[in-house]
C-alpha positions in Angstrom: -18.4 31.1 -5.6 -16.6 30.0 -3.2 -19.1 27.3 -0.5 -17.6 28.1 3.0 -20.1 27.2 4.6 -19.9 23.1 3.3 -16.2 24.0 3.9 -16.4 24.4 7.5 -18.8 21.6 7.8 -16.1 19.6 7.0 -14.7 17.1 9.2 -11.2 18.3 7.7 -11.9 21.7 8.9 -11.8 20.1 12.5 -7.8 20.1 12.2 -6.2 23.3 14.0 -3.9 23.7 11.3 -7.1 24.6 8.6 -9.3 26.2 11.3 -6.6 28.5 12.2 -5.4 29.3 8.5 -9.4 30.0 7.6 -9.9 32.3 10.2 -7.1 33.8 9.3 -8.2 34.5 5.8 -11.9 35.0 6.6 -10.4 38.2 8.5 -8.0 39.1 5.3 -4.6 37.7 8.5 -2.6 35.5 6.0 1.0 37.1 4.9 0.7 36.3 1.5 3.7 36.6 -1.1 2.8 40.0 -2.0 2.2 41.5 0.9 5.9 40.0 2.3 7.0 42.6 -0.9 5.0 44.7 0.2 6.6 45.2 3.8 10.5 44.5 1.8 10.3 40.8 3.5 10.6 38.8 0.1 12.0 40.1 -3.0 9.5 38.5 -5.0 5.2 38.5 -4.6 4.9 35.8 -6.8 3.0 32.9 -5.8 4.5 29.9 -3.7 2.8 27.3 -5.7 1.8 28.1 -9.3 4.6 31.0 -9.5 2.7 32.4 -12.3 0.8 35.4 -10.4 1.0 37.6 -7.4 0.0 36.0 -4.3 -2.9 37.6 -3.1 -5.8 36.9 -0.7 -8.1 36.8 -3.9 -5.5 34.9 -6.4 -5.3 31.6 -3.5 -9.1 31.5 -3.1 -9.5 31.5 -6.9 -7.4 29.0 -7.2 -7.7 27.1 -4.1 -8.9 23.7 -5.5 -6.0 23.1 -7.7 -3.4 24.9 -4.7 -4.9 21.7 -2.6 -3.8 18.9 -5.3 -0.2 20.9 -5.5 0.4 21.0 -1.6 2.1 17.8 -1.9 4.6 18.6 -3.8 4.8 21.8 -2.9 5.6 20.9 0.6 8.8 20.3 0.5 9.5 23.6 -1.5 7.6 25.4 1.7 9.4 23.9 4.1 12.9 25.1 2.4 11.9 28.5 2.5 
């Protein structure tokens, strides 16, 4: 189980972008690729990071640690999208 209290107390969560992302995640307001595909904005709903599964909130939360480790390598790809 994910330890939200521990994440919230961590100093890294004080950064504005991270706090905003956490709020959106907790309130199910993140626009995932799967959602964007359903409303016709994207052609594919695959995960931006692993490219193996549909990107939805469950997938992102379940793979949070892997995503954090891969963010630096994929950041240029996200900026070009």
